[in-house]
N, C-alpha and C positions, 0 to 999 in steps of 0.2 A: 258334554265338557259342561264346565262353568261359564256363566254367561259374564263376558268385561260389563265394568261401570259403561255408563252411558258415555259416550264421546265429546267434551265438553264443546258448546256451542254460546255464540254471542249470547247474552242475556239483558233484558229491558234494564237500567242502570239501577243500582238501588237506592234507597234514600239514605241522607245523611245519619250519619250516627249508622250383627246377628247375636249372640252371646255368648259369655264363657259358664261353665259349669264346673263341678269337683272333678279334678283330675285332667283338665284341660288345659294342658300351657300355652299353644300355639293358636295362632288365629284360624277362625274357621274360614271355609272357603266361602266368596261371594255368592248370597241366596242366590238360585235356580230361578229363572222367571217361568212360569207355567203359561202356555198361550192360552190357557184358558180364562185366563183375568186381564181382559182389555181394559188398558189403559188410556183413558180418552184426552185427546190433544186438549191444553188451554190457549185459549188463543193470545195471540200478540198483544190485543187493544186487551185484555183482560190482564195479562202477567204483566202490561205496563203499568197499570192501575194500582195493582197490587204490589209492583215494584216501589212505588211512590208513596205506599200506606195510605193509599185511598179508599180502601175497601175495609170498610169498619162493623163491627158488632156492639149496636149502643142501643140500651132498653126493650134488650130480647130480640132487635130485628139485624139481620146484614144490609149495611148499608153503603152509599158510596158519597166520600169526601167532594167537596166542590174542588175544581181544580184552583189553585193559589190558598186553600186551606191548610194550616200547618198540620200535618199527621202526628206530630209530636205533643198535640193540646188535646184537652177532653174535648168531645163534640159537643157536650151539651153547655157546657159553662164557658168553653175557650179557654181556661186557664192552662199551663203548660204542665204538662205531667209529674208526678212526684218523679223527684231522684233516687226514692228507692219505696219499692211495693214488692210485699209478697202473698199470695193469694192464701184465703184459708185452707190448710191442711188438715183439720181436724180427721175428716174421713178420709180424703186420700193418701196420706200418709201410711195406713194400714191396707191399701190396695196391696195383695204380695199375692204372688203366682204360687201354685198348686207344687209341690215336688214331684219326682218323677213315680215316685213307690209312695202307696200309701193310701187312705180311708177319704173316699167322697161324703159328702153331706147327709148321703141315705146310707153309708156304713159298709160301701160297695169297697174290698179293696182292688187296688189296680196297679199296671207297671207300664211306666210310656214314657219313654226317652223323649219324646217330642216335647213331654214337658217341661225339659229343660232349657228350649229355644221360644220361650213365649216374653222374652223383654220387650218385643215389639207388638205384641197385643197390652202388654200389660200398660208403656209407657201412652195407647192411644186411649185406652180405658184412662187412665189418669186426666188425660185432656179432655175428654168426652164427657167424664162428669159436669165439668164448670158448663158448658155448654145444656148438662139438663139442666144444671140449675137457673140458667139465665134465657134458655128459650124453652126449656119442658121437653127436650128430647135432645139424644137415646134415652130409654130407660139401661143407663149403667146400674142405678142402684138396687132395682128389681128384678133385671133379668134370672133367670133359675130356668132347669130343665135337663136333660140327657145330653151329653155333647160327643159324638164318635170321630175319631179320626175320616175323613171324607174319603178316604181311597174310593169306596166305589161309586160316590157321588162323583166322583173323579173320572172314573170310568176305568179303574186302573186294580187288581187284584189285590187282597190285604198281602203285606209284605211278611216272608218267612222270618218268622224272629220277633214280629212284630208285636204292636200292643196286647195284654189281656186283661181282663176284670172279670172279678169273682165276687158274687152275691155274698151277704151275709150269712148264708147255709152254707158257702162251700161249693157251691155251683157256678161254673163258667157261664156267663151271659154276654151278651154282643150288642148293649146298648149305649154303652161307652161309661163314661162318668156324671153322677148326677152333682151339680154346684148353684149355690141360688146367690143371694147380694151380699147375704154376711154367713159366714162359716166358722163356728167356733174350731178352734184348731189348740196345739199345746201351746197355753199362755196369753191366747192372744184371740182375737178376733177376726181374723180376712174377708178384706170386702171387696165384692165385685167380682168373684173367680168365674160365675156365671156369665159374666159380661166377655172379662177375657177370654174365656172358653168359646162363648160367640163369634169374637174375633178372630180366632185362632183357625175356629173350625168350619164355623156357619155364617158367615156372612157373607152378602152375596150382591154385590153392587149392580144397578141393569146393564147386562151386555157381558158379564163374566158365564162364562159356564162352569167352572168352578167354584166350591164355597170355600173360604177361610181366607186369613192374610198369610199364613203360613204355607210356605210351598210343599204341597205334599206329592208334587210328581216333577219328575225332571224334565231336562229339554229333550230325554231318549225317550221318551213317554213311560219310564218306568216307576216303581213306585220309590217315595226315599223313605228311609226309616232309620233314626229320625230323621226329622226335619232338619233342614238347615236355616230355619225362621223365617220371619218378613222382611223383605227388601223394603228400602222406604219408597218404592214407587203403591206396595202395596198398602203401605200403611197411610200415606198421603191421600188413595183411592177411599180406606174406608173412614178416614176421618172425614173427609167432604162429602161421604152418603151418609154418613150417619148425623153429622152436623144438618145437613141439609132438610132432614127430613125425610130423605130416601124420594127426593126429585128427579125431574126428567133430565135437569141440566147439573147434575148434582157434581160435575169434575170441574165446575169455576163456583165454587160454592166462597169458601176461605181461603184455605190450604195450598201452599206451593211451598217449591222448593230451594233452597240455595246450597247448590254442591262445595265439595269439599275444595274445589281449584278457584274457586271465587277470588281475586286476588286481593277482597276489601272482606272478607268474611269477619275479621274480628269486629271490624268498624257496621256491616251489617248485621250482624246479631244483636249486639248493643241495642240496634235502632229497634230489633224486629221482637227483644223482649221486651223493651219498654214501649212497644204498641199492643201488644199480644197481651201481656201484664196489666201492664202499667195502663193501658187506655180503654182495652177489650175485656178484660180478665180472664182469660184462657190463658194456658201455657204453650209454649215452644217447644216438640217432639226433637230430639238430635239424638243422631245415630255416630256413636262416638266410640274411641279405641280405649277398655277400661285402662288402659298403662295409667291415664292420667287422673283418673278418679279420685279421691282420696278414700272411697271406701272399700277399694280394691288394692290398695297396697300392700306389698307382701316383702318387703326386700327386692335380691335381686329373684325374683318369683314372682314377681307383679306381671300379669300376662297382658301380652299383646291381643285382645278378639274385640270383633266389633258388638257394640250394646245398643239399646236403647234406651235413652232418658228422658223424664220430662223435667222442663225448665218452670219453676212456679215463681220464683223473686227474682230481684235485683239489688243491688244498691250499689251505686253510684257515688257516695260518701264515703264509701269504706276505703282505706288504704292496705292493699289494692283494692279497688272495685269489685262487687264478689257476682257470682248469682247462686241461686236454691234450686236445688233440685230432687226427686224423688225417683227412687230405683225400687223398680218392682219385685228385683231378685234378693227376695229375702235369704235369711241365715241358710234354709236348706240347700240353695244354689249357691252362696257365695259367704263361706263361716270365715272369712277374714277379720281378725279384729276390730278392723274399720266398720263392719258395717252388721248391724241389725236390725230387727223388723220393727215399722215403724220409725225408723230413723231419717231424719230430715238433712239433706247433704250442702254444705256452703262450698264452694269451688270459687278461685279469684277467675276473673272475666276473659283473662289473657289464658289460665291454663284451661278452661272451657273452648277458648277457640282452636288451640294446640288440641282437644282431645276428638277435633272433627276434623281439622284439617290434614294431621300428620298419621303416620302410621295405615291404623285400619279405622277411622272416621271416615264418615261419609258425608256430613254437612247437618243442616237443621231441615225441618220443616214447620212452616208460620203460616 
């Protein structure tokens, strides 16, 4: 059976202030949660610090602001955060997921429908690129290797009619697909496909018995093909594990989740983006309903589907105020007119909050 969303529970006071693919018209099921991916609890004390904006990334180090320090100020200069900021997206705008069928970086041909459900790994990859620039890890830009759907690693049989891989000489092979940090594809160079596949199929935070943030095994213990994508719990875990440098107490590194039922989600989102983007220099990852996104519009055919994106900018001076986001779902998986490979998207802040709170939205990870 499909796992329901967690029951709402009271959270510390906030400071002031799965994917659609071609042919899919309705929402995918809520991602199944594999018991092999244990999510450690975040303590009340740590969540209280996080909600107050007191967990900060500054000069490449994670630290804590003193009580009474304004979280909406630069921790070094003490000046108020800028009313508008956008992170440098020259490299991240070209983080584009591979399609479900095609050729990998070594010329192997593949067919794997799970590749249509990699928006969670894609959005997390965008976020972690900035951690690499600020802290030196993880290796988003250089990750390379073969990546195989981890059914065997999760202890289940390969699904009937599952993924297929063929070498350049036409022979079936069983290594999966090979990707690097920069892969030349039709008309552009796709960045970080190696890291996207690593997050989807291979990352394994301490305590997990199954790798990858996409869920490959259902609650009944049977293989899922294609997967239903990555639930926000797994995305948060991978973000903290990788941003921490894979330390022991990785669950309380930086990221926490605000769920869609937060009654002050719009206000909290604005403050979270200002602190993450404007103060600390890293994106917010959002779990949204595509119906509200400009690059998914198709009139009456605009789909309501769960999706993940990365918020990389804000402008509180615009009328109306806006957010800037990147969507790693390129033209191959969303061929609607408003979506192009390498595109930078702008949306009103109110519309973004609706995308998280209404329909199939699920909140944000900051």
